[in-house]
N, C-alpha and C positions, 0 to 999 in steps of 0.2 A: 129380511129376517132379523127381527130385534136383536141387539147386542146384550151381552149379560156376562157377569163374572160371578163365581162362587164364593163366599166368605163364610166361614163358619158352618159349611153345608147349605148355606141357603143362595138362591139366586138372587142377585142385586142388578136391576136393569140399569144400560147405558143409554143415554142420548146425546146424539153428536151435536156439537156446538158448531154452528155453519159460519160465524162470524170470527173466528179464532183458530188458529193453527201452533203446532209447536214447532220451533225453528231452530235445528242443530246446527249452531254458527260454526263448528268444528268441521262437519260435513259439508257446508257451504264453504268455507276456505279451502280444505282440500280439494272441491271441485272446481274451484277458481269461479264461484258465483258471488264472491262477497260484497260486491257492489249491491246487488240484489238487496240484502239484508238491510241496509240504511233504508229502504223503503218502508220499514214494518214499524209500525206503533208497538212498543214494548209495554205488555201489562204485567208480565211477572218475569224474572229471572229464577232459573232454576239450576241445580248442580249440572256439572259437565258441560256447561257452555249452550244448555236449551234455554230457551226464551218462549213464552207463550205471547204470541202477535196478533195483532189483529189485520184482518185481511181487507178491512175497508181501506181504501187509499193505495192497495198495492196494484200495480198492471197485472192485467192477467200473464202476460210474459214473464214478469217476476215470479210469480207464483207457479207456473209451468216449469221455469228454469231449476227452480229450488227444488220441485216435487221430483223433475228427473234427476236431479244431482243426489236424490236420497235423503235430502236435508230438510223435509217436513213431515210431521206426523201429525194427524188429526186429533182433536181435544173433544172429550166427553163431559158429560155432566152427571153424577150421580146425586142426587137431592141438591143440595147448594154447593158440592163439591166439585171442582173440575177434576177430571182424571185424565192422565197423559200415560197412554200404554206404549211400552218401551218392547224393544224385539227380544226379549228373554223371557224363557218359561222355568219356573220352579218347582219340582215335584219332590213333596215330602214323602217318605216311604215309610211303611211299618215292616216288620219281618215278613219275607216271602211275597212282597208284592212288585219288586223290581222286574221279574220276566214280564208280568202282565203290563206294566206301564211300557216297556221297550216294545213289547208285541203292539200296544196302541199306538205307540209312534210312528211304527214302520206301517201301520194300516191308515193312519191319518192321510188327509188330504193336503194337509200343509207339510211341505219338503222342510226337513229342518237337520242340523247337525246337532250331536250330544257333545256339549262342553265339558259336563262332569258326569259322573256316574259311581256312586258310592252304594253300599247298603243303605244308606239313610236318605240319600238324596241323589236326584237327578236334574240336570240342568241342560235347557235347549234353546237353542237360536234359530228362528227360522230364516232359510235361505233367503227368501224376499227382503228380511231387513225391517219388516212391517210390525209395528204395535198390534194391530188388528189381527194378523196371522197368529202371533203368538197368543192372543187372546181366543181364536177358534181353536189352536191346538190344545192350549190348556184346559178350555171347556170340554172336548172331546174326551181328552186322556182323564178328566174326572169323571165323566159321563160312563166311560167304557170299561176303564181300569179299576176305579174308585180308589184310588190312594188316599193317604191320609189326608192330603192337600195339593192341590195344582193348580198353579195362578200364573198368568201373566206378570211380570214386574210392571209397577205402576208408580207414577208419581201422583199426588193430590195435592190441590193447590186449595185451600179452604178460605172460604171468605174471610175478611177482616173483621173481627169483633168491633162493636161500637164501644168507644170509651165513654164511661158515663163520668160525669164530673160532680 
């Protein structure tokens, strides 16, 4: 099934990038697999100890160890921009939408925890800790409850512009 996200009420397709992943150095350290981190060629350093790294040259065992430790997230592309999905969903509400959104959360096939719930916003975290599950949950909420906005939290890495002299 093709992946997509909503922005401004419009679907935007996402394409999986197969030669890069996001490495969570903190999760790797917590799981005791930091030795595996040094095998990765870093393309971009991001906030929170995240790094976009190349899978080329990494042993299958290193990838498997980091993945099982919950230290890897996939990378996607939207146009020329790299998109990193984080395991959090933010839902912005208009008056009277909270009950419909919470009903959609309960009906979703992605198990999640509510981390914030106010009249204006609901924040969720997929139990799996996967950014892709956050995206699936956000899309389901958007398509069934129709809140003002529902999106997986994401980081974007834009191509560096050419400098003209």
